[in-house]
VOGU-3710 file (C-alpha; in Angstrom, 3 decimals, decimal comma):
1> mplavtvlla> -20,189/-57,662/-56,831  -19,658/-59,711/-53,519  -21,123/-58,622/-50,295  -17,702/-58,903/-48,732  -16,640/-56,529/-51,270  -19,377/-53,911/-51,159  -18,951/-53,761/-47,080  -15,384/-52,882/-47,587  -16,214/-50,221/-49,880  -18,961/-48,887/-47,746
11> lfvvpglagl> -16,769/-49,089/-44,484  -13,361/-48,175/-45,707  -12,871/-47,157/-49,046  -15,744/-44,723/-49,354  -15,105/-42,909/-45,933  -11,255/-42,970/-47,118  -11,993/-41,099/-50,496  -14,340/-38,835/-48,733  -11,645/-37,976/-46,115  -8,733/-37,433/-48,710
21> vvwlrlrake> -11,196/-35,163/-50,687  -11,817/-32,945/-47,454  -8,395/-32,712/-46,330  -7,000/-31,840/-50,303  -9,917/-29,085/-50,390  -8,637/-27,598/-46,740  -5,020/-27,414/-47,693  -6,001/-25,701/-50,927  -8,660/-23,189/-48,678  -5,944/-22,566/-46,563
31> kllegflvea> -3,386/-21,633/-49,429  -6,096/-19,470/-51,060  -6,940/-17,750/-47,360  -3,258/-16,972/-46,841  -3,206/-15,152/-49,896  -6,672/-13,476/-48,756  -4,956/-12,401/-45,396  -2,011/-11,059/-47,161  -3,914/-8,603/-49,583  -6,291/-7,629/-46,712
41> redlrgagae> -3,283/-6,671/-44,607  -1,675/-4,719/-47,636  -4,971/-2,881/-48,257  -4,962/-1,701/-44,243  -1,306/-0,730/-44,589  -2,006/1,263/-48,011  -4,814/3,128/-46,250  -2,621/4,073/-43,368  -3,145/1,330/-40,683  -0,175/0,393/-38,636
51> plgegffrwn> 0,201/-3,295/-38,352  0,614/-4,609/-34,433  1,086/-8,246/-35,441  -1,186/-11,582/-35,340  -4,081/-9,475/-37,087  -3,895/-6,527/-34,961  -4,070/-2,949/-36,634  -4,011/0,649/-35,039  -5,026/3,923/-36,749  -5,480/7,443/-35,475
61> gragkveast> -4,743/6,145/-31,800  -7,415/3,351/-32,006  -6,926/-0,380/-32,635  -8,663/-3,425/-34,075  -8,360/-6,792/-35,650  -8,869/-8,798/-38,799  -9,788/-12,389/-38,522  -10,666/-14,879/-41,131  -11,173/-18,714/-41,513  -11,661/-21,326/-44,257
71> nplfgrgfsv> -15,573/-21,566/-44,154  -17,544/-22,300/-46,411  -14,863/-25,033/-46,910  -16,753/-25,806/-50,260  -18,149/-22,614/-51,186  -16,694/-19,164/-52,348  -15,280/-16,628/-50,031  -14,103/-16,781/-46,209  -15,488/-16,038/-42,904  -14,283/-12,691/-42,320
81> rvaawsdtih> -14,518/-10,563/-38,914  -13,567/-6,980/-38,728  -13,357/-5,615/-35,274  -12,410/-2,528/-33,207  -12,071/-2,312/-29,322  -14,183/0,130/-27,737  -14,070/1,577/-23,827  -17,780/1,077/-23,318  -19,871/-1,898/-22,902  -22,488/-3,359/-25,002
91> efelkrgrpv> -24,079/-6,221/-26,356  -26,318/-6,514/-30,053  -26,270/-7,762/-33,171  -27,786/-6,643/-36,483  -28,646/-8,967/-39,367  -28,814/-7,850/-43,135  -32,432/-7,679/-44,238  -33,782/-7,103/-40,476  -34,893/-3,919/-38,710  -32,174/-1,782/-37,145
101> paevvqfkpl> -33,051/-0,168/-33,918  -32,932/3,558/-33,788  -30,569/3,506/-31,148  -27,682/1,705/-33,318  -28,675/3,090/-36,498  -25,241/3,976/-37,067  -24,408/0,712/-37,834  -26,670/0,231/-40,546  -24,280/1,049/-43,501  -22,248/-1,829/-42,594
111> lerwdsagkm> -24,862/-4,432/-43,323  -24,759/-3,149/-47,162  -21,886/-5,175/-47,271  -21,407/-7,572/-44,411  -23,920/-10,073/-43,295  -23,947/-9,347/-39,683  -22,745/-6,304/-37,388  -22,796/-5,055/-34,029  -21,397/-4,590/-30,895  -20,053/-7,900/-28,532
121> ftecyaagvt> -19,426/-6,424/-25,189  -16,543/-3,817/-26,158  -15,623/-5,002/-29,712  -17,848/-3,113/-32,438  -17,632/-5,618/-35,452  -18,730/-6,434/-39,030  -19,000/-10,171/-40,131  -19,672/-12,041/-43,367  -18,502/-14,437/-45,851  -16,716/-12,547/-48,997
131> ddprvsatfr> -13,683/-12,900/-51,110  -12,792/-9,267/-51,411  -9,822/-8,136/-49,476  -10,601/-4,555/-49,343  -11,434/-4,518/-45,416  -9,728/-0,961/-45,037  -13,095/1,218/-45,455  -15,083/-1,199/-43,123  -11,803/-0,895/-40,525  -11,888/2,596/-40,403
141> sllelsaapl> -15,891/2,846/-40,130  -15,411/0,646/-37,028  -13,040/2,523/-35,182  -15,039/5,341/-35,607  -18,130/3,731/-34,292  -15,706/2,181/-31,551  -15,161/5,935/-30,412  -18,993/6,585/-29,916  -19,960/6,209/-25,830  -22,488/3,365/-26,817
151> sktwrggtft> -23,131/1,303/-23,550  -25,859/-0,802/-22,397  -28,306/0,665/-19,373  -28,749/-1,495/-16,467  -32,059/-0,833/-14,622  -33,934/-2,695/-12,100  -33,339/-6,114/-10,690  -32,882/-7,979/-7,680  -29,302/-8,118/-5,258  -29,523/-10,984/-3,083
161> yregfepnvp> -27,273/-10,481/0,187  -26,254/-12,666/3,125  -23,646/-12,771/5,985  -21,233/-15,370/7,384  -20,707/-18,892/6,921  -23,526/-21,446/6,416  -23,393/-24,327/8,906  -22,137/-26,901/6,199  -19,940/-24,871/3,904  -19,518/-26,850/0,721
171> qwhwrhdqrp> -15,874/-28,350/0,214  -15,730/-26,733/-3,470  -16,053/-23,543/-1,582  -14,011/-23,746/1,418  -11,738/-26,796/1,814  -12,050/-28,209/5,258  -8,345/-27,329/6,189  -8,611/-23,684/5,031  -11,279/-22,033/7,134  -9,303/-22,938/10,406
181> rlpkdvkryc> -6,415/-20,713/9,126  -8,915/-17,778/8,984  -8,172/-14,971/11,050  -10,569/-15,386/14,274  -12,550/-12,290/13,527  -13,190/-13,065/9,858  -15,888/-11,149/8,137  -17,858/-12,781/5,104  -20,523/-11,613/2,745  -21,911/-12,808/-0,203
191> ysywqdgpll> -24,052/-10,919/-2,895  -25,543/-11,282/-6,234  -26,920/-9,249/-9,265  -27,900/-11,850/-11,674  -28,536/-10,266/-15,137  -28,244/-12,127/-18,342  -25,784/-14,718/-16,902  -23,218/-15,308/-14,027  -20,388/-13,344/-15,310  -19,469/-9,925/-13,963
201> npvvmrvlwe> -21,535/-7,024/-15,053  -21,182/-3,187/-14,277  -23,407/-3,420/-11,428  -21,831/-6,306/-9,727  -18,357/-4,332/-10,112  -19,930/-1,155/-8,742  -20,387/-2,634/-5,645  -16,702/-3,800/-5,486  -15,444/-0,615/-6,653  -17,544/1,217/-4,275
211> lsaasrrffi> -16,138/-1,125/-1,350  -12,401/-0,576/-2,610  -12,691/3,075/-2,806  -9,482/3,640/-0,655  -7,443/0,830/-1,903  -5,757/-0,299/-5,148  -7,501/-3,106/-7,089  -5,860/-6,175/-7,937  -7,337/-8,794/-10,125  -6,199/-12,247/-9,919
221> tptqdlrfle> -6,021/-13,689/-13,454  -4,872/-16,306/-15,519  -5,382/-14,402/-18,640  -1,913/-13,528/-19,995  -3,066/-11,618/-23,488  -4,723/-8,683/-22,394  -4,169/-6,324/-25,217  -8,136/-6,113/-25,867  -8,064/-3,698/-22,963  -4,816/-1,671/-23,501
231> ygfsrrdlar> -6,075/-1,209/-27,364  -9,637/-0,164/-26,187  -8,987/1,573/-23,112  -5,740/2,841/-22,495  -2,196/1,329/-21,503  -1,768/3,763/-18,628  -4,866/2,098/-16,873  -3,536/-1,364/-16,696  -0,516/-2,713/-14,754  0,934/-6,059/-14,100
241> wgalvelmkp> 2,256/-8,206/-11,378  2,814/-11,536/-12,077  -0,627/-13,172/-11,645  -2,146/-10,022/-10,568  -3,546/-7,202/-12,875  -4,405/-3,618/-11,210  -6,848/-1,963/-13,360  -7,977/1,294/-13,020  -11,395/1,573/-14,353  -14,440/-0,355/-13,390
251> dmpvaadllt> -15,679/-1,524/-16,748  -12,184/-3,141/-17,557  -12,510/-6,047/-15,424  -16,096/-6,573/-16,673  -14,952/-6,301/-20,305  -12,368/-8,661/-19,652  -14,362/-11,336/-18,104  -17,119/-10,946/-20,237  -14,685/-11,323/-23,576  -13,029/-14,277/-21,847
261> dgeffgglla> -15,997/-16,064/-21,054  -15,383/-15,885/-17,277  -11,764/-16,722/-17,314  -10,478/-13,475/-16,386  -12,137/-13,142/-12,943  -10,064/-15,277/-10,523  -11,009/-12,744/-7,608  -9,772/-9,141/-6,377  -7,491/-8,206/-3,450  -8,015/-4,828/-2,625
271> akeppsgfes> -4,838/-3,565/-1,080  -2,409/-0,576/-0,629  0,089/-2,312/-2,157  0,653/-5,879/-4,472  0,219/-8,603/-2,271  2,678/-11,371/-2,243  2,776/-14,809/-3,595  1,518/-14,129/-7,042  4,808/-13,347/-8,664  4,496/-15,865/-11,396
281> eqmpkvqfhe> 2,315/-14,899/-14,584  2,063/-18,897/-15,389  0,585/-19,426/-11,507  -2,292/-22,414/-11,630  -6,106/-21,059/-11,150  -5,974/-23,780/-8,428  -3,664/-21,958/-6,146  -5,484/-18,668/-6,427  -7,374/-19,108/-3,465  -4,881/-20,398/-1,430
291> aaikvlrtcd> -2,651/-17,650/-2,064  -5,105/-14,958/-1,157  -6,210/-16,618/1,990  -2,248/-16,075/2,966  -2,287/-12,569/2,811  -6,028/-11,851/3,888  -4,463/-9,571/6,830  -2,607/-7,216/4,341  -5,912/-6,674/2,299  -8,526/-4,836/2,932
301> fyarrlfdde> -10,709/-7,427/1,475  -10,729/-10,631/-0,829  -13,703/-11,258/-3,111  -14,164/-13,995/-5,771  -17,228/-15,778/-7,607  -18,158/-18,564/-5,949  -18,473/-21,914/-7,735  -21,928/-23,833/-7,996  -21,910/-27,798/-7,147  -20,607/-28,543/-10,444
311> cswfsgeiei> -17,437/-26,475/-9,379  -18,070/-24,517/-12,570  -18,485/-20,208/-11,993  -22,303/-20,628/-12,998  -23,846/-19,350/-9,700  -22,899/-15,674/-10,364  -22,796/-15,146/-6,553  -19,877/-13,057/-5,171  -18,081/-13,993/-1,979  -16,231/-11,061/-0,153
321> vsaapldvrg> -13,796/-11,843/3,183  -12,172/-9,432/5,340  -10,507/-9,038/8,630  -12,377/-6,220/9,566  -16,292/-5,210/8,921  -17,257/-3,916/5,913  -20,602/-1,780/5,293  -21,493/-4,259/2,390  -25,208/-3,948/3,051  -25,028/-0,195/3,050
331> vlakvatevg> -23,196/-0,343/-0,391  -25,570/-2,829/-1,706  -28,752/-0,272/-0,710  -27,035/2,628/-2,243  -26,224/0,830/-5,726  -29,902/-0,388/-5,820  -31,365/2,907/-5,224  -29,097/4,397/-8,432  -30,240/1,437/-10,590  -34,049/1,306/-9,388
341> gqvmeidrrf> -33,217/-2,254/-7,950  -34,271/-4,067/-4,709  -32,120/-6,015/-2,074  -33,218/-9,251/-1,098  -31,753/-10,765/2,187  -31,472/-14,595/2,039  -30,162/-17,351/4,616  -29,057/-20,141/2,036  -26,492/-20,195/-0,681  -27,662/-18,317/-4,255
351> hkrivvplny> -29,008/-20,163/-7,407  -30,629/-18,239/-9,594  -33,787/-19,317/-9,455  -34,278/-17,429/-6,588  -34,381/-14,350/-8,618  -35,312/-15,661/-12,209  -38,334/-17,599/-13,098  -38,314/-21,310/-13,644  -38,848/-20,875/-17,266  -35,511/-19,007/-17,586
//
């Protein structure tokens, strides 16, 4: 065979045939998956679950979901995940064939059928590869588990605390034209409590909840689908005001931030009434900070998570800005005492290496 023909086969024909095989298999697997999901939904309906659309179901007042994908593409079965929402926060994963800690032994029966099970923040779940659409028994088990108050205990750790604006505030924190428009007597406080990552955790939120005890809490967020909060907690504990979401329980913003990988928390406005300027749910995130500055005088305070030097949320430091003094240091001391932690006063921007070893 001539060399040119061999090269053409290697470069175009063989990859093209391989791509065609993958495409045909994907289409076939998608049709099989569609049939699998129809059978799974019928099994759930037959067991008394109420369909809520998009794979969501409710049973005895609690809700969950069933998800599946075509993986493994060339193998038998589908990657299936069944989950139920809880109103407590924890994170652990159990694998079939591995020891199960005593404190979560109630999840062990799920591993008789599923490859893994556990709790991802507020989702009690079971997952694995299967072609058996009978998932109603698992769904009911997870709903029962989701009613158990299983939450992580937060102990120890270090709070960092600083006051005022540093001499050269980074432009990604405060644009040069924004600070001059702040009230002359503005106060600024920054604190952190780094635990497992920079996202919200119950201890960080406890500080904000204490400071806003006399106010309503309006969270600025681009997240529009918050059904996981409605079904896990209660619809009456959530109210929407355009880009603002009022939440009544401190675990709710933490759960939302964790489940959306930091997308939920665009800021917090503590105020007596919903601040103006946030009427549209489609409000771009880049406008959140500017809109919050405009209504600062009408709020008790404004809090947000500061960006790092790459304009991500990875620093984990919370900034609080108010037109009147706040006892942030006192609240930190109170919460630190409750969790057995300590407060470290710093004079520079926070970096996790201040409280986490370099070999993190």
